[in-house]
N, CA, C and O of each residue as an XYZ file, in Angstrom:
388
protein
N       0.817     -1.180      0.000
C       0.000      0.000      0.000
C       0.872      1.260      0.000
O       0.538      2.270     -0.620
N       1.986      1.168      0.707
C       2.919      2.293      0.753
C       3.378      2.651     -0.663
O       3.413      3.820     -1.046
N       3.725      1.626     -1.419
C       4.240      1.850     -2.778
C       3.193      2.486     -3.677
O       3.527      3.116     -4.680
N       1.933      2.321     -3.319
C       0.855      2.902     -4.112
C       0.409      4.257     -3.593
O      -0.564      4.829     -4.085
N       1.133      4.777     -2.582
C       0.868      6.131     -2.121
C       0.023      6.251     -0.865
O      -0.336      7.364     -0.479
N      -0.306      5.144     -0.217
C      -1.098      5.229      1.012
C      -0.233      5.798      2.133
O       0.956      5.495      2.242
N      -0.851      6.618      2.949
C      -0.119      7.199      4.075
C       0.016      6.166      5.187
O      -0.690      5.157      5.202
N       0.930      6.429      6.118
C       1.104      5.522      7.260
C      -0.180      5.439      8.076
O      -0.519      4.377      8.599
N      -0.895      6.559      8.184
C      -2.156      6.572      8.917
C      -3.200      5.693      8.221
O      -3.921      4.948      8.886
N      -3.286      5.773      6.897
C      -4.230      4.948      6.149
C      -3.903      3.466      6.303
O      -4.797      2.638      6.479
N      -2.625      3.143      6.234
C      -2.195      1.752      6.372
C      -2.523      1.251      7.771
O      -3.043      0.147      7.934
N      -2.224      2.053      8.769
C      -2.502      1.677     10.153
C      -3.996      1.468     10.373
O      -4.408      0.509     11.025
N      -4.797      2.367      9.828
C      -6.253      2.253      9.958
C      -6.754      0.984      9.272
O      -7.587      0.269      9.830
N      -6.265      0.704      8.091
C      -6.678     -0.496      7.353
C      -6.290     -1.755      8.131
O      -7.101     -2.670      8.272
N      -5.062     -1.803      8.635
C      -4.614     -2.970      9.395
C      -5.449     -3.159     10.656
O      -5.783     -4.287     11.020
N      -5.782     -2.064     11.320
C      -6.610     -2.137     12.518
C      -7.985     -2.711     12.189
O      -8.501     -3.556     12.920
N      -8.568     -2.255     11.100
C      -9.872     -2.779     10.677
C      -9.776     -4.262     10.354
O     -10.673     -5.035     10.693
N      -8.696     -4.659      9.702
C      -8.521     -6.058      9.355
C      -8.424     -6.927     10.598
O      -8.994     -8.018     10.641
N      -7.715     -6.457     11.595
C      -7.556     -7.221     12.831
C      -8.887     -7.359     13.555
O      -9.183     -8.418     14.108
N      -9.694     -6.302     13.559
C     -11.001     -6.356     14.197
C     -11.925     -7.333     13.480
O     -12.757     -7.983     14.113
N     -11.781     -7.436     12.165
C     -12.676     -8.261     11.370
C     -12.111     -9.646     11.098
O     -12.762    -10.467     10.451
N     -10.922     -9.909     11.580
C     -10.266    -11.183     11.305
C     -10.984    -12.293     12.062
O     -10.733    -12.517     13.246
N     -11.866    -12.975     11.372
C     -12.629    -14.063     11.952
C     -12.415    -15.305     11.092
O     -12.157    -15.212      9.892
N     -12.524    -16.437     11.714
C     -12.401    -17.677     10.958
C     -13.665    -17.899     10.135
O     -14.760    -17.495     10.527
N     -13.493    -18.540      9.004
C     -14.635    -18.873      8.166
C     -14.299    -20.123      7.366
O     -13.131    -20.431      7.127
N     -15.328    -20.825      6.964
C     -15.143    -22.053      6.199
C     -15.090    -21.723      4.704
O     -15.774    -20.815      4.231
N     -14.287    -22.458      3.992
C     -14.195    -22.310      2.538
C     -14.428    -23.677      1.921
O     -13.775    -24.657      2.280
N     -15.358    -23.727      0.998
C     -15.609    -25.000      0.305
C     -14.370    -25.351     -0.512
O     -13.735    -24.462     -1.078
N     -14.016    -26.636     -0.580
C     -12.785    -27.045     -1.275
C     -12.687    -26.531     -2.713
O     -11.602    -26.166     -3.165
N     -13.795    -26.501     -3.422
C     -13.752    -26.050     -4.820
C     -13.509    -24.545     -4.937
O     -13.155    -24.054     -6.009
N     -13.701    -23.810     -3.828
C     -13.465    -22.365     -3.837
C     -12.090    -21.989     -3.301
O     -11.687    -20.828     -3.375
N     -11.371    -22.965     -2.762
C     -10.082    -22.645     -2.142
C      -9.084    -22.018     -3.116
O      -8.394    -21.078     -2.721
N      -8.965    -22.482     -4.366
C      -8.005    -21.831     -5.272
C      -8.270    -20.330     -5.434
O      -7.328    -19.541     -5.504
N      -9.545    -19.932     -5.495
C      -9.865    -18.503     -5.631
C      -9.492    -17.739     -4.367
O      -8.966    -16.630     -4.449
N      -9.756    -18.317     -3.205
C      -9.397    -17.662     -1.949
C      -7.884    -17.537     -1.850
O      -7.367    -16.494     -1.452
N      -7.177    -18.599     -2.211
C      -5.719    -18.575     -2.156
C      -5.158    -17.485     -3.065
O      -4.251    -16.753     -2.669
N      -5.692    -17.375     -4.282
C      -5.232    -16.325     -5.201
C      -5.587    -14.943     -4.657
O      -4.785    -14.015     -4.760
N      -6.778    -14.797     -4.079
C      -7.177    -13.507     -3.515
C      -6.233    -13.101     -2.383
O      -5.881    -11.928     -2.258
N      -5.830    -14.051     -1.574
C      -4.892    -13.749     -0.484
C      -3.516    -13.366     -1.024
O      -2.862    -12.478     -0.477
N      -3.075    -14.025     -2.090
C      -1.811    -13.658     -2.734
C      -1.923    -12.242     -3.320
O      -0.954    -11.483     -3.337
N      -3.121    -11.909     -3.796
C      -3.356    -10.610     -4.429
C      -3.538     -9.484     -3.420
O      -3.636     -8.322     -3.814
N      -3.584     -9.795     -2.143
C      -3.916     -8.804     -1.119
C      -2.994     -7.588     -1.112
O      -3.389     -6.525     -0.634
N      -1.799     -7.720     -1.621
C      -0.866     -6.586     -1.657
C      -0.869     -5.872     -3.006
O      -0.026     -5.010     -3.255
N      -1.800     -6.225     -3.862
C      -1.785     -5.697     -5.226
C      -2.950     -4.757     -5.543
O      -3.377     -4.661     -6.694
N      -3.458     -4.069     -4.532
C      -4.558     -3.140     -4.768
C      -4.067     -1.836     -5.382
O      -3.019     -1.315     -5.002
N      -4.824     -1.323     -6.320
C      -4.589      0.022     -6.852
C      -5.424      0.974     -6.008
O      -6.585      0.698     -5.704
N      -4.827      2.091     -5.635
C      -5.498      3.032     -4.752
C      -5.745      4.358     -5.453
O      -4.909      4.845     -6.213
N      -6.908      4.928     -5.181
C      -7.240      6.259     -5.692
C      -6.461      7.292     -4.879
O      -5.812      6.952     -3.889
N      -6.527      8.529     -5.294
C      -5.807      9.603     -4.604
C      -6.207      9.722     -3.134
O      -5.407     10.148     -2.300
N      -7.447      9.345     -2.821
C      -7.909      9.421     -1.431
C      -7.547      8.174     -0.628
O      -7.931      8.049      0.534
N      -6.807      7.251     -1.247
C      -6.384      6.030     -0.557
C      -7.360      4.889     -0.666
O      -7.101      3.811     -0.131
N      -8.473      5.088     -1.340
C      -9.490      4.045     -1.467
C      -9.093      3.038     -2.555
O      -8.739      3.441     -3.663
N      -9.147      1.753     -2.256
C      -8.856      0.744     -3.275
C      -9.939      0.763     -4.359
O     -11.129      0.806     -4.047
N      -9.530      0.729     -5.620
C     -10.525      0.729     -6.694
C     -10.363     -0.456     -7.636
O     -11.159     -0.606     -8.563
N      -9.376     -1.287     -7.431
C      -9.194     -2.465     -8.282
C      -7.843     -3.089     -8.027
O      -6.970     -2.496     -7.392
N      -7.690     -4.281     -8.526
C      -6.437     -5.011     -8.369
C      -5.512     -4.753     -9.550
O      -5.971     -4.510    -10.666
N      -4.234     -4.806     -9.304
C      -3.212     -4.679    -10.342
C      -2.979     -6.082    -10.908
O      -2.240     -6.878    -10.327
N      -3.610     -6.375    -12.034
C      -3.571     -7.734    -12.580
C      -2.161     -8.179    -12.960
O      -1.828     -9.357    -12.831
N      -1.337     -7.253    -13.424
C       0.046     -7.622    -13.753
C       0.799     -8.033    -12.489
O       1.571     -8.992    -12.501
N       0.570     -7.303    -11.409
C       1.189     -7.651    -10.139
C       0.700     -8.985     -9.610
O       1.466     -9.757     -9.031
N      -0.580     -9.248     -9.813
C      -1.144    -10.528     -9.372
C      -0.535    -11.676    -10.159
O      -0.235    -12.732     -9.602
N      -0.356    -11.466    -11.447
C       0.239    -12.522    -12.266
C       1.633    -12.890    -11.749
O       1.969    -14.069    -11.636
N       2.423    -11.892    -11.443
C       3.766    -12.139    -10.923
C       3.701    -12.797     -9.539
O       4.411    -13.770     -9.281
N       2.861    -12.272     -8.662
C       2.726    -12.846     -7.315
C       2.256    -14.297     -7.389
O       2.750    -15.148     -6.649
N       1.310    -14.578     -8.273
C       0.813    -15.949     -8.426
C       1.919    -16.869     -8.931
O       2.042    -18.008     -8.481
N       2.712    -16.374     -9.856
C       3.822    -17.182    -10.380
C       4.786    -17.541     -9.254
O       5.211    -18.691     -9.143
N       5.134    -16.560     -8.415
C       6.049    -16.815     -7.304
C       5.422    -17.745     -6.268
O       6.127    -18.500     -5.598
N       4.096    -17.689     -6.140
C       3.399    -18.568     -5.194
C       3.086    -19.928     -5.819
O       2.467    -20.786     -5.191
N       3.523    -20.105     -7.055
C       3.307    -21.350     -7.809
C       1.820    -21.661     -7.981
O       1.396    -22.811     -7.863
N       1.037    -20.619     -8.263
C      -0.383    -20.770     -8.554
C      -0.596    -20.578    -10.047
O      -0.043    -19.654    -10.643
N      -1.386    -21.439    -10.643
C      -1.688    -21.317    -12.066
C      -3.039    -20.625    -12.217
O      -4.056    -21.112    -11.723
N      -3.038    -19.498    -12.898
C      -4.273    -18.748    -13.105
C      -4.942    -19.229    -14.389
O      -4.407    -19.074    -15.486
N      -6.107    -19.808    -14.226
C      -6.923    -20.233    -15.365
C      -7.975    -19.155    -15.620
O      -8.196    -18.298    -14.764
N      -8.623    -19.186    -16.779
C      -9.698    -18.208    -17.011
C     -10.800    -18.291    -15.944
O     -11.342    -17.265    -15.533
N     -11.123    -19.485    -15.506
C     -12.154    -19.655    -14.481
C     -11.704    -19.061    -13.140
O     -12.482    -18.404    -12.448
N     -10.455    -19.300    -12.792
C      -9.919    -18.772    -11.544
C      -9.856    -17.243    -11.590
O     -10.145    -16.576    -10.596
N      -9.480    -16.697    -12.736
C      -9.437    -15.245    -12.887
C     -10.842    -14.659    -12.747
O     -11.014    -13.604    -12.136
N     -11.840    -15.330    -13.305
C     -13.233    -14.868    -13.173
C     -13.657    -14.877    -11.704
O     -14.321    -13.948    -11.246
N     -13.280    -15.914    -10.972
C     -13.595    -15.982     -9.542
C     -12.904    -14.853     -8.779
O     -13.495    -14.245     -7.886
N     -11.656    -14.581     -9.136
C     -10.922    -13.498     -8.490
C     -11.626    -12.167     -8.718
O     -11.724    -11.353     -7.799
N     -12.109    -11.942     -9.914
C     -12.784    -10.680    -10.229
C     -14.077    -10.523     -9.440
O     -14.443     -9.410     -9.062
N     -14.771    -11.629     -9.190
C     -15.978    -11.578     -8.354
C     -15.596    -11.155     -6.937
O     -16.245    -10.304     -6.330
N     -14.536    -11.764     -6.429
C     -14.073    -11.411     -5.085
C     -13.586     -9.961     -5.033
O     -13.813     -9.255     -4.051
N     -12.918     -9.532     -6.094
C     -12.439     -8.149     -6.171
C     -13.607     -7.172     -6.068
O     -13.543     -6.212     -5.300
N     -14.671     -7.405     -6.831
C     -15.825     -6.506     -6.813
C     -16.510     -6.504     -5.448
O     -16.956     -5.457     -4.978
N     -16.594     -7.673     -4.812
C     -17.183     -7.749     -3.471
C     -16.324     -6.968     -2.473
O     -16.851     -6.265     -1.611
N     -15.013     -7.093     -2.593
C     -14.108     -6.374     -1.683
C     -14.213     -4.870     -1.897
O     -14.222     -4.112     -0.928
N     -14.291     -4.429     -3.139
C     -14.422     -2.988     -3.420
C     -15.704     -2.455     -2.780
O     -15.715     -1.367     -2.204
N     -16.775     -3.229     -2.886
C     -18.027     -2.826     -2.249
C     -17.891     -2.734     -0.738
O     -18.388     -1.793     -0.118
N     -17.222     -3.703     -0.154
C     -17.035     -3.710      1.305
C     -16.130     -2.542      1.740
O     -16.391     -1.902      2.758
N     -15.076     -2.270      0.972
C     -14.208     -1.128      1.292
C     -15.037      0.165      1.283
O     -14.873      1.020      2.154
N     -15.917      0.295      0.300
C     -16.760      1.500      0.211
C     -17.672      1.603      1.430
O     -17.850      2.691      1.978
N     -18.248      0.485      1.857
C     -19.087      0.480      3.051
C     -18.287      0.938      4.269
O     -18.766      1.754      5.057
N     -17.091      0.424      4.420
C     -16.263      0.777      5.573
C     -15.889      2.250      5.561
O     -15.824      2.884      6.615
N     -15.640      2.805      4.366
C     -15.312      4.239      4.268
C     -16.499      5.096      4.633
O     -16.337      6.202      5.149
N     -17.713      4.585      4.366
C     -18.937      5.357      4.630
C     -19.320      5.411      6.087
O     -20.209      6.176      6.459
N     -18.678      4.625      6.921
C     -19.019      4.616      8.360
C     -18.545      5.854      9.055
O     -18.750      6.002     10.260
């Protein structure tokens, strides 16, 4: 996030929110590859000038996935995009509080 221009305060606030919301959850086995890729992609958000995430850096995800030895298929990429849109919506909700 720092590399994308987020301030230390924004990063600290985001990490604090993540820790508060860090709860265990079940993942169906067929969905695990998408969750795994989403977690690898967690450092690849593009941020607007106000620090709000607006999308993932797909080139960065490709490199991160390669290093994590994950193979991105068209189906897996489609699943990632669904998760990306859900996360963008959730980020917007959190900003609105």
